[in-house]
N, C-alpha and C positions, 0 to 999 in steps of 0.2 A: 506549065510544065516545071515550069522555078518556082511558080509558085506553089504545085501540091509536092515538091521534092522541099519545097519552105514547114511545108504545114504540116507536113508528115516527120517531120526533124524535129520539129516545136512537139509534135504525138511521141516524140518519141519522148523528149529530151523528156517535158511533165509526170509519163509513165513512170518516168526511170527515179524520176522525184518519192515524187507517193511511189514507188514497190519500194522502194530500198534507201531513196534517204530521210525517209520522215521515220520509217521505223529504225536507223540509226541513232536521231534523233531521240528518238522518243529513250535509243536503253540507255543512253548516254544523261539523258533526266530522271532518269527514272530509280526510286532509294529503293530501303528496308529500313527499320524501324523496331525497336526494342525499346523494352523498361520492366520495372518490379523495382525491387530492393536485393541491394549487393551484398552486406553484411551489417550486423551488431560491431558498435567502441563506445566502449567507454557506454553506455548505453545509451549510443544515438542511432538510428538505423539511417544506415546512407542510403539513397537513395538511387537510382541513376538509368540513362536512356540514352540511347542513341541514334547515328542514324552511316547508314553508308551506303552509296551509290549498288545496284547488284549490277554490270558488265564493269564498272573501272576501279579503282581504289581513291578514295577519298570518306576516311571514316570521320570519326568521331561521337564522339564522350562528352558527356555532361555528371558531374556526383555534388552529390549535394547531405542536406542534414538538413537545417530548417527550414520549418513545417511550414514558413511564410511565404516561399520561395514559389516560382510555381514553373517550369522550364518544362518545356512541350518540342516536337519534332513538326516541322512544319517541311515537308517541296524540300525534304533536302537539310536542311539547317535546324538545328535549334535555338530554344528561343525560353530566355528567362526572365517570366512579369513581363512576356510580350514586346523584349526587347531581343534584338538577336544579336546568339553570343557570336564577339565575329575573334576567332580565333589564327593569332600570329600565325607565320611560317612557320611549316617543318612542326610544328606541338597539331597532339591528336585527343587528351584529353583536357579538361576543362576543373576544378575542382573546388567551386564557386558556392565560397563560403556567404558574397550576400550577390544582390544585384551588380555595385558596384566594386566590389574583394572578389580575386577569379585566380585561380593560381593555374596558371598554364605549363604541361608537360607535355611528354613525349612517350609512349610505349610502343614497341616495337608487337609483332604480331606475335611471340613469344611468350605474352601475356597477356590474349587478347583468350577471349574461349572461340575459336568454329561455329558457327552456324552449320545447322542443315539449311538445303533451299539455296532461292540467290535469285532467284527468278527468271523470270523466258520469255524472251521478242522474239518474231519469229517474221522471217521476209521472205518474200522469193526465191531466195538464196540458202534455205532452211533456219536452223537457228542463228540464232543474235549472237557471234563468238564473246566470251566472261574477258577481260582484259585484268583478272584478279587472280593472287596467288593464292588466300584462300576466301572464303565466308567472313567478315569478323563478328558480333558478336558483343559480351558481354568481355567483362577484366577478373581475370583471374587473382582477384586481390588476394590470396591467399599467396601466390609464387611471384607477387609484386611483395610484397611484406618483407618474404621467404626472402626474396635477393637486394632486399632492402635499394629497389631502382629510383626509386622519387622519398626515401624518408625523412628527407626536409621537409619537405611538400607535405606528403603527408599529418606530420608530425604539427602543423601552422594550420594543417584542414581540422584534424581534429581536435584543433584549441579553437578554431573554431566554431562548431560547432557545441564541445559543447557551455561556450559564452553564448550560443543563440541560446541555448538552454533557460539556460540564467534570467533572458529577458523575458518570461512568461512569464 
């Protein structure tokens, strides 16, 4: 009798993990990304790529203009020439001048264009809740420039872009 109760308790625990735990794990690791051209400044085409978790806030983006750089998103992280970009705590934007020359800044949600969607993970109790205030997408560079929130870093970045064009 005790053995049957133990087997039933184990079966319920395993079923609970499968029906509740695994979807929460999937929601934690699920992310979205986007990429494209953000702006042209002083003849430099500024490219971007961003990643963000679909259910939790974990937004990161990288901007670059050097054509020799390859910046990609994979499994919720950003990579420059196949090396992971390690964002310091509190920073969510990387201005990539070169693989070993990255300026990190922080932009709050006011400077990010909200994207649609958000992804969904369904489990036994319905749709997985989203713990986000907004679905962040690309940077609203016009607003960033008008408010001059990263003026010094932006100037250094554009100077680096101009110098990378001189090398070609």
